[in-house]
C-alpha positions in Angstrom: -35.5 250.4 94.7 -36.3 251.3 98.3 -32.6 251.2 99.2 -31.6 253.8 96.5 -31.8 256.7 98.9 -29.7 254.8 101.4 -27.1 254.1 98.7 -27.1 257.8 97.7 -26.5 258.9 101.3 -23.7 256.3 101.8 -22.1 257.5 98.5 -22.3 261.1 99.7 -20.8 260.3 103.1 -18.0 258.1 101.8 -17.3 259.6 98.4 -17.7 256.2 96.9 -18.8 256.2 93.3 -22.1 254.4 92.6 -22.7 252.8 89.2 -26.2 253.9 88.3 -26.4 252.5 84.7 -26.8 248.9 85.8 -29.8 248.4 83.6 -27.8 248.9 80.4 -26.1 245.6 79.6 -23.2 247.1 77.5 -22.4 249.6 80.3 -22.5 246.9 82.9 -20.2 244.6 80.9 -17.8 247.5 80.2 -17.6 248.3 83.9 -17.0 244.7 84.9 -14.4 244.2 82.1 -12.4 247.2 83.4 -12.3 245.8 86.9 -9.3 243.9 88.2 -11.5 241.7 90.3 -15.2 241.5 90.6 -17.1 240.5 93.8 -20.6 239.4 93.1 -23.5 237.7 94.8 -26.0 237.3 92.0 -25.3 234.3 89.7 -25.6 236.3 86.5 -23.2 238.9 87.7 -20.6 236.1 88.0 -21.6 234.9 84.5 -21.0 238.4 83.2 -17.6 238.6 85.0 -16.5 235.3 83.5 -17.8 236.3 80.1 -15.5 239.3 80.0 -12.6 237.3 81.6 -12.6 239.3 84.8 -11.6 237.0 87.8 -14.2 237.1 90.5 -15.0 236.3 94.1 -18.4 234.6 94.3 -20.7 235.1 97.3 -22.9 232.1 96.8 -26.3 231.2 98.3 -27.8 228.6 95.8 -26.7 225.4 94.2 -26.6 227.0 90.8 -23.9 229.4 92.0 -21.7 226.5 93.1 -22.3 224.6 89.9 -21.4 227.7 87.8 -18.2 228.6 89.7 -17.1 225.0 89.7 -17.7 224.8 85.9 -15.2 227.7 85.3 -12.7 226.6 88.0 -13.6 229.3 90.6 -14.8 227.2 93.5 -11.7 228.2 95.4 -12.7 231.9 95.1 -16.3 231.4 96.3 -17.7 231.5 99.8 -21.2 230.8 101.1 -23.1 233.9 102.0 -23.9 232.3 105.4 -20.2 232.0 106.1 -18.9 235.3 104.7 -16.7 237.7 106.6 -14.5 240.6 105.7 -11.5 238.5 106.5 -12.6 235.8 104.2 -13.1 238.2 101.3 -9.8 239.8 101.9 -8.0 236.4 102.0 -9.7 235.4 98.7 -8.8 238.7 97.1 -5.2 238.5 98.1 -4.9 234.9 97.0 -6.4 235.8 93.6 -4.0 238.7 93.2 -1.0 236.6 94.1 -1.4 234.5 90.9 -3.6 236.9 89.0 -2.3 236.3 85.4 -2.4 232.5 85.7 -5.9 232.6 87.3 -7.2 235.0 84.6 -5.7 232.7 81.9 -7.4 229.6 83.4 -10.7 231.5 83.5 -10.4 232.6 79.9 -9.5 229.0 78.8 -12.5 227.6 80.7 -14.9 230.3 79.3 -13.5 229.7 75.8 -14.2 226.0 76.1 -17.9 226.6 77.0 -18.2 229.4 74.4 -17.1 226.9 71.7 -19.6 224.3 73.0 -22.4 226.9 72.7 -21.4 227.8 69.2 -21.3 224.1 68.2 -24.6 223.5 70.0 -26.3 226.5 68.3 -25.1 225.2 64.9 -26.6 221.8 65.7 -29.9 223.4 66.6 -29.8 225.5 63.4 -29.1 222.4 61.4 -31.9 220.5 63.1 -34.4 223.3 62.4 -33.3 223.5 58.8 -33.9 219.8 58.4 -37.6 220.1 59.3 -40.0 220.5 56.4 -41.3 224.1 56.3 -44.8 223.1 55.3 -45.2 221.3 58.6 -45.0 224.7 60.3 -47.6 226.3 58.1 -50.7 228.0 59.6 -53.8 225.9 59.3 -51.9 222.6 59.7 -54.1 220.5 61.9 -51.1 218.7 63.2 -49.2 221.8 64.3 -49.7 221.3 68.0 -48.6 217.7 67.8 -45.6 218.6 65.7 -44.7 221.4 68.2 -44.9 219.0 71.1 -42.8 216.5 69.2 -40.2 219.1 68.4 -40.1 220.1 72.0 -39.3 216.4 73.0 -36.9 216.2 70.1 -34.9 219.2 71.4 -35.0 218.1 75.0 -33.6 214.7 74.0 -30.9 216.3 72.0 -30.1 218.7 74.8 -29.8 216.0 77.4 -27.6 214.0 75.2 -25.1 216.8 74.7 -25.1 218.2 78.3 -27.7 219.2 80.9 -29.1 222.6 79.9 -32.5 223.7 78.7 -32.9 225.4 75.4 -34.7 228.3 77.3 -31.7 228.7 79.6 -29.3 228.7 76.6 -31.4 231.4 75.0 -31.5 233.4 78.3 -27.7 233.7 78.1 -27.6 234.5 74.4 -26.0 237.9 73.8 -23.5 239.5 71.4 -20.8 238.1 73.7 -22.1 234.5 73.6 -22.0 234.4 77.4 -20.8 231.3 79.0 -23.3 229.2 80.9 -23.5 225.6 81.9 
């Protein structure tokens, strides 16, 4: 927030429009979805871009970035923040535009594949929860803590068997768009 006055001054000097409604998820997703190409540094900004099928250039600084961009086939359009240059970004941008329709189609196909996996996985979790006896969850049950710990191990084992993701991480990406995450 300390940089907001600097951003305002830069906007006034250059005439560049600043998107101020970034705290509203719908507005942010709408903005990204209307972009031809998105350039992002934060992992979740890249996840949002992929979720709305907007090809992106990733500026990556952590292993999770590289894992994500690789999972959706965008390693080629990602550079390390320690190696970034204006020339690199322009080269990636031009390369992306040269085959834009095909690249966007591949991104959508990849996202759809993960979206379907999430749907199947959430149905499995729902089915597993429904199979548990409701009286074991009742207040006053002396075994409630043991059951909860057992359920936690049960979910972890199921999650590891399907693919490496934590249930908490899956829930963190749960939105009306069923955002893709690996």
